[in-house]
Every structure is written in C-alpha cells, then in structure tokens.
C-alpha positions as CSV (number, residue, x, y, z in Angstrom):
1,M,71.7,115.8,65.8
2,R,74.4,115.8,68.5
3,L,74.4,118.4,71.2
4,L,77.9,119.6,72.0
5,G,77.6,121.9,75.0
6,A,75.4,123.6,77.6
7,A,77.6,126.1,79.5
8,A,74.7,128.5,79.6
9,A,73.6,126.6,82.6
10,A,76.1,128.5,84.7
11,A,74.3,131.7,83.9
12,L,71.0,130.5,85.3
13,G,71.8,131.7,88.8
14,R,74.3,133.5,91.1
15,A,74.2,130.8,93.8
16,P,76.2,127.6,93.5
17,L,73.3,125.4,92.4
18,S,73.2,122.0,90.7
19,R,71.6,122.3,87.3
20,V,69.9,120.3,84.6
21,P,69.5,122.6,81.6
22,V,67.3,121.8,78.6
23,A,68.0,123.0,75.0
24,L,64.7,124.1,73.6
25,G,63.8,124.4,69.9
26,W,65.5,121.1,68.9
27,Q,63.1,120.8,65.9
28,R,65.1,123.6,64.3
29,Q,68.6,123.4,62.8
30,Q,69.7,126.3,65.0
31,A,69.3,124.3,68.2
32,N,72.7,122.7,67.5
33,W,74.8,125.9,67.2
34,K,72.8,127.8,69.8
35,V,74.0,125.4,72.5
36,C,77.5,125.2,71.0
37,R,77.6,129.0,71.4
38,W,77.0,128.6,75.2
39,C,79.8,126.1,75.4
40,S,82.3,128.5,74.0
41,S,81.9,130.8,77.0
42,G,84.3,128.5,78.8
43,V,82.3,128.5,82.1
44,I,82.1,124.7,82.0
45,P,85.0,122.9,80.3
46,N,84.2,121.2,77.1
47,E,85.5,117.9,78.2
48,K,82.9,117.8,81.0
49,I,80.0,118.4,78.7
50,R,78.1,115.5,77.1
51,N,74.6,115.1,75.9
52,I,72.5,112.2,77.4
53,G,69.7,112.5,74.9
54,I,70.5,112.1,71.1
55,S,67.8,113.2,68.7
56,A,66.9,110.4,66.3
57,H,63.9,112.0,64.6
58,I,61.5,114.9,65.2
59,D,58.9,112.5,66.8
60,S,61.3,110.4,68.8
61,G,64.3,110.8,71.0
62,K,66.6,108.0,72.0
63,T,68.6,108.0,75.2
64,T,71.9,106.4,75.7
65,L,71.4,106.1,79.4
66,T,68.5,103.6,79.4
67,E,69.3,102.3,75.9
68,R,65.7,102.6,74.6
69,V,63.8,105.0,72.4
70,L,61.1,107.4,73.6
71,Y,58.3,107.9,71.2
72,Y,55.7,110.7,71.4
73,T,52.3,109.4,70.5
74,G,50.6,112.8,69.9
75,R,47.8,111.8,72.4
76,I,47.3,114.2,75.2
77,A,46.3,113.0,78.7
78,K,45.0,115.2,81.4
79,M,48.3,116.6,82.5
80,H,50.8,115.7,79.8
81,E,51.3,113.9,76.5
82,I,51.3,110.1,76.5
83,V,54.7,108.6,75.7
84,R,55.9,105.0,75.1
85,Y,59.3,103.4,75.3
86,G,60.7,100.9,72.8
87,E,63.9,99.2,71.8
88,I,66.5,101.2,69.8
89,P,66.2,100.4,66.1
90,A,69.0,98.3,64.6
91,E,70.4,101.2,62.5
92,F,71.0,103.3,65.6
93,R,72.4,100.7,68.0
94,A,76.0,101.2,67.0
95,A,75.8,105.0,67.4
96,A,74.0,104.5,70.7
97,A,76.7,102.2,72.0
98,D,79.5,104.6,71.1
99,H,77.7,107.5,72.8
100,R,76.9,105.5,75.8
101,Q,80.6,104.6,76.2
102,E,81.5,108.2,75.7
103,L,79.0,109.2,78.4
104,I,80.5,106.6,80.8
105,E,84.0,107.9,80.3
106,C,82.9,111.5,80.9
107,V,81.0,110.7,84.1
108,A,83.9,108.5,85.3
109,N,86.2,111.6,85.1
110,S,83.8,113.4,87.5
111,D,82.8,110.6,89.9
112,E,85.3,108.4,91.9
113,H,83.1,105.4,92.3
114,L,82.2,105.1,88.6
115,G,85.9,105.9,87.8
116,E,87.0,102.8,89.8
117,M,84.5,100.6,88.0
118,F,85.8,102.0,84.7
119,L,89.4,101.3,85.6
120,E,88.4,97.7,86.6
121,E,86.7,97.4,83.2
122,K,83.4,96.7,84.8
123,I,80.2,97.5,82.8
124,P,78.0,99.8,85.0
125,S,74.3,99.2,85.2
126,T,71.7,101.8,84.5
127,S,71.2,102.4,88.2
128,D,75.0,102.7,88.7
129,L,75.2,105.3,86.0
130,K,72.2,107.3,87.3
131,L,73.7,107.4,90.8
132,A,77.1,108.5,89.5
133,I,75.4,111.3,87.4
134,R,73.5,112.4,90.5
135,R,76.7,112.6,92.6
136,A,78.5,114.5,89.9
137,T,75.6,116.8,89.4
138,L,75.4,117.6,93.1
139,N,79.1,118.3,93.2
140,R,78.6,120.6,90.1
141,S,81.4,118.8,88.3
142,F,79.0,117.5,85.6
143,T,76.0,119.0,83.9
144,P,73.5,116.7,82.1
145,V,71.7,118.3,79.2
146,F,68.4,117.4,77.7
147,L,66.7,118.2,74.4
148,G,63.2,119.5,74.2
149,S,60.7,121.6,72.3
150,A,58.3,123.8,74.2
151,L,56.5,124.4,70.9
152,K,56.0,120.7,70.1
153,N,55.7,119.7,73.8
154,K,58.6,117.2,73.4
155,G,61.1,116.2,76.0
156,V,59.1,117.4,79.0
157,Q,58.7,114.0,80.7
158,P,62.5,113.1,80.6
159,L,63.3,116.5,82.0
160,L,61.0,116.1,84.9
161,D,62.3,112.6,85.6
162,A,65.8,114.1,85.6
163,V,64.8,116.7,88.1
164,L,63.8,113.9,90.5
165,E,66.7,111.6,89.8
166,Y,69.7,114.1,89.6
167,L,68.9,117.3,91.5
168,P,69.0,117.6,95.3
169,N,65.7,117.5,97.3
170,P,65.1,120.4,99.7
171,S,66.5,118.5,102.7
172,E,69.9,118.3,100.9
173,V,70.3,122.0,100.3
174,Q,71.4,124.6,102.9
175,N,69.3,127.8,102.7
176,Y,70.1,130.9,104.8
177,A,67.9,133.8,106.0
178,I,69.2,137.2,107.1
179,L,68.5,138.4,110.6
180,N,67.4,142.0,110.4
181,Q,69.3,144.2,112.8
182,E,67.5,147.1,114.5
183,N,70.6,149.2,114.5
184,D,71.0,149.0,110.7
185,S,74.4,147.3,111.0
186,K,76.1,146.6,107.7
187,E,77.2,143.2,108.9
188,K,74.5,140.6,108.0
189,T,73.9,137.7,110.3
190,K,72.8,134.6,108.4
191,I,70.5,132.0,110.0
192,L,70.5,128.4,108.6
193,M,67.0,127.3,107.7
194,N,65.7,124.0,109.0
195,S,64.3,121.8,106.3
196,K,62.3,119.4,108.5
197,R,58.7,119.0,107.4
198,D,57.1,119.8,110.7
199,N,56.1,122.9,112.7
200,S,59.0,122.7,115.2
201,H,60.4,126.0,113.7
202,P,58.7,129.2,112.6
203,F,57.5,129.5,109.1
204,V,59.7,131.4,106.6
205,G,58.7,131.7,102.9
206,L,59.6,133.8,99.9
207,A,57.2,135.3,97.4
208,F,59.1,134.7,94.1
209,K,56.4,135.3,91.5
210,L,53.2,137.2,91.0
211,E,50.5,136.5,88.5
212,A,47.1,138.1,87.8
213,G,44.7,135.2,87.9
214,R,40.9,134.8,87.7
215,F,40.5,135.4,91.4
216,G,42.9,138.4,91.7
217,Q,46.6,138.5,92.4
218,L,48.2,135.0,92.7
219,T,51.3,134.9,94.8
220,Y,53.7,132.0,94.4
221,V,55.5,131.2,97.7
222,R,58.5,128.9,98.3
223,S,58.5,127.5,101.9
224,Y,62.0,127.3,103.4
225,Q,61.1,126.4,107.0
226,G,58.2,125.4,109.1
227,E,54.6,124.9,108.3
228,L,51.9,127.1,106.8
229,K,48.2,126.2,107.3
230,K,45.1,127.6,105.7
231,G,43.7,130.3,107.9
232,D,47.1,131.2,109.5
233,T,48.2,134.8,109.8
234,I,51.6,135.6,108.3
235,Y,53.8,138.7,108.5
236,N,55.4,140.6,105.6
237,T,58.9,141.6,106.8
238,R,59.2,144.4,104.2
239,T,55.9,146.2,104.7
240,R,55.6,145.0,108.4
241,K,51.9,144.1,107.7
242,K,50.0,141.0,108.8
243,V,47.8,139.1,106.3
244,R,45.5,136.2,106.7
245,V,45.9,133.1,104.4
246,Q,42.3,132.7,103.1
247,R,43.1,130.1,100.5
248,L,46.1,127.9,100.0
249,V,46.6,126.0,96.7
250,R,49.2,123.9,94.9
251,M,49.7,124.7,91.2
252,H,49.6,122.2,88.4
253,A,50.2,124.3,85.3
254,D,47.0,126.4,85.1
255,M,45.0,124.1,87.5
256,L,44.6,124.8,91.2
257,E,44.5,122.1,93.9
258,D,43.3,123.3,97.4
259,V,45.5,122.1,100.2
260,E,45.2,122.6,104.0
261,E,48.9,122.9,104.8
262,V,52.4,123.1,103.2
263,F,55.8,122.3,104.7
264,A,59.5,123.3,104.1
265,G,60.4,122.6,100.5
266,D,56.9,123.0,99.1
267,I,55.8,125.6,96.5
268,C,52.3,126.9,97.0
269,A,50.2,129.9,95.9
270,L,48.2,132.4,97.9
271,F,45.3,134.6,96.9
272,G,44.6,138.2,97.8
273,I,48.0,138.9,99.3
274,D,49.3,142.4,98.7
275,C,53.1,142.1,98.2
276,A,55.9,142.4,95.7
277,S,58.4,139.9,94.2
278,G,61.1,139.0,96.7
279,D,59.0,139.7,99.9
280,T,59.6,137.4,102.8
281,F,56.7,136.0,105.0
282,T,57.0,134.7,108.5
283,N,54.4,133.7,111.1
284,K,56.0,135.8,113.8
285,D,56.4,139.6,113.6
286,S,59.2,139.4,116.1
287,S,61.4,136.9,114.3
288,G,63.2,139.5,112.2
289,L,64.1,137.0,109.5
290,S,64.1,137.7,105.8
291,M,65.4,135.7,102.8
292,E,68.2,137.2,100.8
293,S,66.7,139.3,98.0
294,I,67.4,138.5,94.4
295,H,70.1,140.6,92.6
296,V,68.3,143.3,90.7
297,P,70.6,145.2,88.2
298,D,70.0,148.8,87.5
299,P,67.9,149.6,84.4
300,V,69.9,150.6,81.3
301,I,67.1,152.1,79.1
302,S,64.2,154.4,79.6
303,I,61.3,155.5,77.5
304,A,58.2,157.8,77.9
305,M,55.0,155.9,77.9
306,K,51.4,157.2,78.0
307,P,48.0,155.8,77.0
308,S,46.7,156.6,73.5
309,N,43.3,157.5,74.9
310,K,43.2,159.9,77.9
311,N,40.1,158.0,79.2
312,D,42.3,154.9,79.8
313,L,44.4,156.5,82.5
314,E,42.9,154.3,85.2
315,K,43.7,151.1,83.2
316,F,47.2,152.4,82.6
317,S,47.9,153.1,86.2
318,K,46.5,149.7,87.2
319,G,48.7,147.9,84.7
320,I,51.8,149.8,85.6
321,G,51.2,149.1,89.3
322,R,50.9,145.4,88.6
323,F,54.0,145.2,86.4
324,T,56.2,147.0,88.9
325,R,55.2,144.5,91.6
326,E,55.8,141.5,89.3
327,D,59.1,142.6,87.9
328,P,61.7,144.3,90.1
329,T,63.8,145.3,87.0
330,F,60.8,147.3,85.7
331,K,60.9,150.8,87.2
332,V,58.5,153.7,86.8
333,H,58.7,157.4,87.7
334,F,57.1,160.6,86.8
335,D,59.3,163.4,85.3
336,T,58.1,166.7,86.7
337,E,59.9,168.7,84.1
338,S,58.5,167.0,80.9
339,K,55.2,165.9,82.7
340,E,55.7,162.4,81.3
341,T,55.6,158.9,82.8
342,I,59.1,157.3,82.3
343,V,59.4,153.5,82.4
344,S,62.9,151.9,82.7
345,G,64.0,148.4,82.0
346,M,66.8,146.1,80.8
347,G,66.4,146.6,77.1
348,E,64.3,147.7,74.2
349,L,62.5,144.4,73.9
350,H,61.8,144.3,77.6
351,L,59.8,147.6,77.4
352,E,58.2,146.7,74.1
353,I,56.7,143.5,75.7
354,Y,55.2,145.6,78.6
355,A,53.6,148.0,76.1
356,Q,52.1,145.0,74.2
357,R,50.8,143.5,77.5
358,M,49.2,146.7,78.5
359,E,47.1,146.6,75.3
360,R,46.5,142.9,75.4
361,E,45.6,142.4,79.1
362,Y,44.2,145.8,80.0
363,G,42.8,147.0,76.6
364,C,44.9,150.2,76.9
365,P,47.0,150.9,73.8
366,C,50.1,152.9,74.7
367,V,52.3,155.4,72.8
368,T,56.0,155.2,73.6
369,G,58.6,157.9,73.0
370,K,62.2,157.7,71.9
371,P,64.3,155.4,74.1
372,K,66.5,157.2,76.6
373,V,69.8,155.6,77.6
374,A,71.0,155.8,81.2
375,F,74.1,157.9,80.7
376,R,76.3,158.8,83.7
377,E,78.8,161.4,84.5
378,T,82.1,161.1,86.4
379,I,85.5,162.8,86.9
380,T,88.8,161.8,85.4
381,A,91.2,162.7,88.3
382,P,91.0,163.4,92.0
383,V,90.0,166.9,93.1
384,P,90.4,168.4,96.6
385,F,87.6,170.5,98.1
386,E,87.2,172.8,101.1
387,F,83.7,174.2,101.5
388,T,82.0,176.1,104.2
389,H,78.2,176.5,104.5
390,K,77.3,179.5,106.5
391,K,73.9,181.1,106.9
392,Q,73.0,183.6,109.5
393,S,69.6,184.8,110.3
394,G,68.3,186.3,113.5
395,G,68.8,183.6,116.2
396,A,70.5,180.3,115.5
397,G,72.0,180.1,112.0
398,Q,73.6,177.3,110.0
399,F,77.3,176.4,109.9
400,G,79.2,173.4,108.5
401,K,82.6,173.0,107.0
402,V,84.0,169.9,105.2
403,I,87.4,169.3,103.8
404,G,88.4,166.3,101.6
405,V,89.0,164.8,98.2
406,L,86.7,163.7,95.4
407,E,88.2,160.6,93.7
408,P,87.2,158.6,90.6
409,L,86.5,154.9,91.1
410,D,88.0,152.1,89.0
411,P,86.2,151.4,85.7
412,E,84.6,148.2,87.0
413,N,82.9,150.3,89.7
414,Y,81.6,153.1,87.4
415,T,78.0,152.4,88.5
416,K,78.8,152.9,92.3
417,L,79.0,155.8,94.6
418,E,81.2,155.5,97.7
419,F,81.6,157.6,100.8
420,S,84.7,157.3,103.1
421,D,85.0,158.9,106.5
422,E,88.7,159.5,107.3
423,T,88.2,162.1,110.0
424,F,89.7,161.9,113.4
425,G,89.0,164.1,116.4
426,A,85.8,166.1,116.9
427,N,86.1,168.7,114.2
428,V,83.2,167.0,112.4
429,P,81.0,165.3,115.1
430,K,80.2,161.7,114.2
431,Q,76.5,162.3,114.3
432,F,76.9,164.7,111.4
433,V,78.9,162.4,109.1
434,P,75.7,160.7,107.8
435,A,74.3,164.1,106.9
436,V,77.4,164.9,104.8
437,E,77.0,161.5,103.0
438,K,73.3,162.3,102.4
439,G,74.2,165.7,100.9
440,F,76.8,164.1,98.6
441,L,74.3,161.4,97.4
442,D,71.5,164.0,96.9
443,A,73.8,166.2,94.8
444,C,74.8,163.2,92.6
445,E,71.2,163.0,91.2
446,K,72.0,165.5,88.5
447,G,75.3,166.2,86.9
448,P,76.5,169.6,85.5
449,L,77.6,168.4,82.1
450,S,74.6,166.7,80.6
451,G,72.0,166.5,83.4
452,H,72.5,162.8,84.0
453,K,73.3,161.2,87.3
454,L,76.8,161.2,88.7
455,S,78.5,157.8,89.4
456,G,81.9,156.2,89.8
457,L,82.8,158.7,92.6
458,R,84.3,158.3,96.1
459,F,83.7,161.2,98.5
460,V,86.6,161.2,101.1
461,L,85.8,163.3,104.1
462,Q,89.1,164.2,105.8
463,D,88.4,167.2,108.1
464,G,86.1,170.0,108.7
465,A,84.7,172.3,111.4
466,H,81.5,172.9,113.3
467,H,79.9,175.4,115.6
468,M,78.5,174.6,119.0
469,V,75.2,176.4,118.4
470,D,74.7,176.8,114.6
471,S,75.8,173.4,113.4
472,N,73.0,170.9,112.8
473,E,72.1,168.1,110.4
474,I,70.8,170.4,107.6
475,S,74.0,172.5,107.8
476,F,76.2,169.5,107.0
477,I,73.7,168.2,104.3
478,R,74.2,171.6,102.5
479,A,77.9,171.4,103.1
480,G,78.1,168.0,101.5
481,E,76.1,169.3,98.5
482,G,78.3,172.4,98.1
483,A,81.5,170.5,98.5
484,L,80.6,168.2,95.6
485,K,79.5,171.2,93.4
486,Q,82.8,173.0,94.2
487,A,84.9,169.9,93.3
488,L,83.0,169.3,90.1
489,A,83.6,173.0,89.1
490,N,87.3,172.4,89.3
491,A,87.3,168.9,87.8
492,T,87.4,167.5,84.3
493,L,84.2,165.6,83.7
494,C,83.3,162.9,81.1
495,V,80.1,161.2,80.1
496,L,79.8,157.4,80.6
497,E,77.6,155.2,78.4
498,P,76.5,151.6,78.9
499,I,78.2,149.0,76.8
500,M,76.4,145.8,75.8
501,S,77.9,142.4,75.1
502,V,76.3,141.4,71.8
503,E,76.3,137.9,70.3
504,V,75.1,137.7,66.6
505,I,74.4,134.3,65.0
506,A,73.8,134.1,61.3
507,P,74.6,131.9,58.2
508,N,78.2,132.2,56.9
509,E,77.1,133.9,53.6
510,F,76.0,137.0,55.6
511,Q,79.2,137.4,57.6
512,G,80.3,140.5,55.7
513,P,77.1,142.6,56.1
514,V,76.8,141.6,59.8
515,I,80.4,142.7,60.6
516,A,79.8,145.9,58.6
517,G,76.7,146.6,60.6
518,I,78.5,146.2,63.9
519,N,81.3,148.5,62.8
520,R,78.8,151.2,61.7
521,R,77.4,151.1,65.2
522,H,80.8,151.7,66.7
523,G,81.1,148.2,68.0
524,V,84.4,146.5,69.0
525,I,84.5,142.9,67.8
526,T,85.9,140.7,70.6
527,G,85.7,137.2,69.1
528,Q,84.2,134.9,66.4
529,D,83.5,131.3,66.0
530,G,81.4,129.1,63.8
531,I,80.0,125.6,63.3
532,E,77.9,123.8,60.6
533,G,77.3,126.7,58.2
534,Y,76.7,129.3,61.0
535,F,79.0,131.8,62.6
536,T,78.8,133.6,66.0
537,L,80.1,137.1,66.3
538,Y,81.0,138.6,69.8
539,A,81.2,142.3,70.1
540,D,80.9,145.2,72.6
541,V,78.6,147.9,71.3
542,P,77.3,151.1,72.9
543,L,73.6,150.7,73.9
544,N,72.9,154.1,72.3
545,D,73.8,152.7,68.9
546,M,71.8,149.4,69.2
547,F,68.3,150.8,68.7
548,G,66.7,149.3,65.6
549,Y,69.4,146.7,65.2
550,S,67.0,143.8,65.2
551,T,65.2,145.1,62.1
552,E,68.5,145.8,60.3
553,L,69.8,142.3,61.2
554,R,66.7,140.6,59.8
555,S,66.8,142.5,56.6
556,C,70.5,141.9,55.9
557,T,70.3,138.2,56.7
558,E,66.9,137.4,55.0
559,G,65.4,136.7,58.5
560,K,67.9,134.0,59.3
561,G,70.1,136.0,61.8
562,E,69.4,136.7,65.4
563,Y,71.2,138.3,68.3
564,T,71.3,138.6,72.1
565,M,72.7,141.3,74.2
566,E,73.3,141.9,77.9
567,Y,74.7,144.7,80.0
568,C,78.5,144.5,80.3
569,R,79.9,147.7,81.7
570,Y,80.1,151.5,81.6
571,Q,82.9,153.3,79.7
572,P,83.5,156.9,78.5
573,C,81.6,157.7,75.4
574,S,83.2,159.2,72.2
575,P,83.9,162.9,72.1
576,S,81.3,163.5,69.4
577,A,78.6,161.6,71.3
578,Q,79.5,163.6,74.5
579,E,79.3,166.9,72.6
580,D,75.9,166.0,71.2
581,L,74.6,165.2,74.7
582,I,76.0,168.4,76.1
583,N,74.4,170.5,73.3
584,K,71.0,168.8,73.7
585,Y,71.1,169.5,77.5
586,L,72.0,173.1,77.0
587,E,69.2,173.5,74.4
588,A,66.7,171.8,76.7
589,T,67.6,174.1,79.6
590,G,67.6,177.3,77.5
591,Q,71.3,177.9,77.9
592,L,71.9,177.5,74.1
593,P,69.6,178.6,71.3
594,V,67.9,175.7,69.5
595,K,69.4,175.2,66.0
596,K,66.8,175.5,63.3
597,G,66.8,173.3,60.2
598,K,67.4,174.5,56.7
599,A,63.7,174.0,55.8
600,K,62.7,176.4,58.6
601,N,65.2,179.0,57.5
C-alpha cells in the first residue's frame, strides 16, 4: 500500500514546527484514502510529499531509506515489542529501488547539498540521505511520513527513531516567554529562553497536561529554561501561589522513574500540584515570566448535564472540576434561570465522551439534555447613538453622556467585540472610557432578539459629556449599557449560527444517499474527490442541523462511512430558523403564549 500524502501535519500546531506525522490504522484499507484526503487540502504541495515506509504486509514494513525489512515478532519486552531487521525479499527489490530513487529525487528538490550530489549523479549513502532529510525537515520544506498501527502496536520503533534523527533537539529551537507588565500594557514583551542545561538562568516550565493518577493529580511539565530540583519551591504565575516540589518523576508510558533534577528541554511530572493546563511555573515570584498560552477556541455547543442519582452530586462536582482543569475547551456554568448545570465544548462527541468518563471513572451516571448551539446576534448596518444617563437623588447623583456609532464587523470577525475610543478633548475624561467599554461588554451578554450573546460589533465612542460632581465610573457604565440598548432598538438585527466544515468519506456506491443527507441538512457542498473506490465530500453545514448525523451516516452506508467536522465560521442563519429561535425565546420569557399541540386540544 503506497501512502500518497500527509498534509494534515500542518494542522498539528499553530507555531512553525518541524513535524514527523504518522498515519495510524494502516492495517485497514481506509488508511490509504484517509491520508490522501489530508493531501488534498493543499497545505503541503503534493510534489513534496513522499512516503519513506512502504507497507509490505500486515506483519512487516519495509523501508526504502535503509533498504531492509522490519519484522514484528509479536514478543513484548519490558517497554516495547521486539523487532528484527532483514534483507528485502527478492520480489520487492525492484519496487524498493524505484521508490528509493523517487525519495532521493524528492529530497534533492528540498535540500541543496543532496541536490548537488543528484546532479553529479552520485549515489548518496544512507547517512547522506538521513542528514538531507533532517535538514529539509528542519527547514519545513519536507515532511517525512511513517505508517503505524496503535491497535497492533506496529511502527512505534521507527517513529521514535525518526524523532531522534530528523526533529530538532531543544537547543536548536527558540522558545519565548512573555514578560508580564504591571500596567496591563497591550504590547507584549517577549524574552528568549536559554536552553543551556544548567542553573545559570531561572527555571521556567509549562504545565501542558493533567492526569488523575494513583497518587492524586499528575502534572506534566515541560522545562524551557533553568533547573528544577526535588524539594524546590516554584511559583505559579497565574494563581500567584507558591508550591513545593515533593516528588519529581520522569514518565515511561505508565511507569514512573524518580529523578532528583531536570533541566531545560526535559519533560517531567509533578505530584500534588494544584494548577490548570497552560499554567507557567518559575522559581522566582518576581521574574514576571509566563509562557504563551495555547490557543483556546470558543465552545460551539452546550448541553445540560446532571447526575442520574441526586446522591452523586459530590462525585459529579469532583469530576467536573477535574475535567475543566484538564481541558481548557471544556467550560461549565450554572444557569440561574433554568437551575441547570450547562457544559460547553467543541462538539457533540466531545461532550459525550465526558459524560461517559463521568460514569466510568467516578461511578456517576449522567443525564444530558438537548444540545444547545452557541447562536449569536449582530446588526446589519451602522447605527448612531446619543444616550444620557441621569439619576438624581438627594446629594451627589449620576450623570454620563456618550455619543457615537455602533458598527457591524466583517464576517470573518463575527465572533469578536471591539471598542474604539475616538474622543478628543475632555468631554469624556479618559479615566471614564474603560467604564463605557465595560458597560458595552456587559450589555452584550444578552441580545434582545433571541436572548443569545451579541457579537460582531464595534462600539465607536466619538463624544459625550460629564459633570464635575455627579459623573463617576458607575454613571458611564450605565451610559454604555443604555447607548447599546438604544442603538439596538433602532437597528436591524439578525441571528448568527456556527457553520462547520464537514468531510464525509464513504464508498462510491453510497454517494447519492450521502449527498442527499447533506442537502437535507441545509449543507453547501464545496468540493469532492475520490480514490480507490472511496469518495470524499466537503461541505459547510450549520451545526444546528448536524445533530444525529453520525447515526444517519452509518445507517445509509452500512457502517462504512465516517465524517469529521470542525468549526469554520459564523454566518446569518436562514429566516425560518431565525423565526423559530425568536418564537422559542418569546415563549420561554412569557411574551408569547405557548402553542399547544393538536393532541392537547
């Protein structure tokens, strides 16, 4: 089986990192077209994608780089499966030679040194080829791809060898920390981390993963600078709390190895540390350094969740607390109106898994409600406003006046709220401008049309007025809230809904039912391709119409189809969907009588 592409590697991170992706599930036929699908995204050009490993059989993989075959013996050692290398069988030598020549040509296009050898018609040795692949991988002009099977424990050893041979070591990568400013300046000062493995610089580490182990919470820390010793006291830059390192371990799968110290570039684990994913630890509370936090997208789906048994509330709260610390994309809040616990995440499956983990790990079966989509409201055209907040009671009163324009943002910024201060002079004192912004942001929490949050707005403050005695911060907070409500009353509003990029893969004989299913869910088909009896369908579908699609897809493709979806953008929903949302909101708030069904009548 020949692997054609692996452009999905470019989606593994936001930073410009060198990558060695592995295509899992190669014992199945789908492994071929799964990776071909990644290639079609165009992130990495097809001519720069080649497969080093070529599958010869389920129990052996031959590599064109070293010109020998790797056999999996099935015998398990303490840490891994025992493998042995042998010569390539005679029936595969011609194919191996062709693919090796193809590999050399591809790497020669990305590496100058190997390119010169290729033009001089010199045959590169294995070490020459490995060095060329390493240089090209570090320059991100070449992406080596490996086959493997997590289920069968195949391909792990060559992948780990490739990490050592082709990826940069910590001293070859520049990492930056952010210097926290006391004046809350928007300009971030970046400090280059020193990768020397000594204690000449203060320790800086990032907690990137949490796990509930046998001895309590296990915190995985990546050291970026300095030295950390057992018994040291470290400082959490987010909570501003000091903690003592009681035990320091190095992880080998599920085995722990106690160590006395770790240096820059090491990954270690700590016990009994109260923190969250993305927290930065230093050994000085005055250093003010913190690693740049990971990008956390806003949740797109919410459901109500509660324990089946009321006696399990303690287990439920304990599990929810742990999950929110582990996963920054998993959000929880309590709805005071419906008296329900609302959990939010990145998809239906995301929340389903947490409900299953709650039952499996904490013995607390949960009942989930109907999923709720994160709709938003916005305006369609700019609206001017001029609002005066005046309140007089005996003594000092309240006075604040704001004048400006409320503008809609571009469609790509529909999830944002912006505030622009264009005042000049002293009509609105500068110390009160943040209060106007706070009032605007507070009023955006609930829209007038369907009760969802407002987004995609820019509040432009142009002028205003104040009183020497009666004006204060709360006056301009109320003025900002009133100005937004006044502008919305004169504006045309619309409801925005999240649109998901959906990729469906299924055999060609089910192409008709799959396309019909996407059309029924108001999806817009954006592309299609196919290879080796399978087709891939690309579509943009409203998230509100995607619930239950996995069951429908399995039933119409005899269990052979699968799909992936990710958040794409927000866009105005259809008039019928908007009308339904408005009616449901009016019924829920008592402004519209609830329609009774025919059976009740």
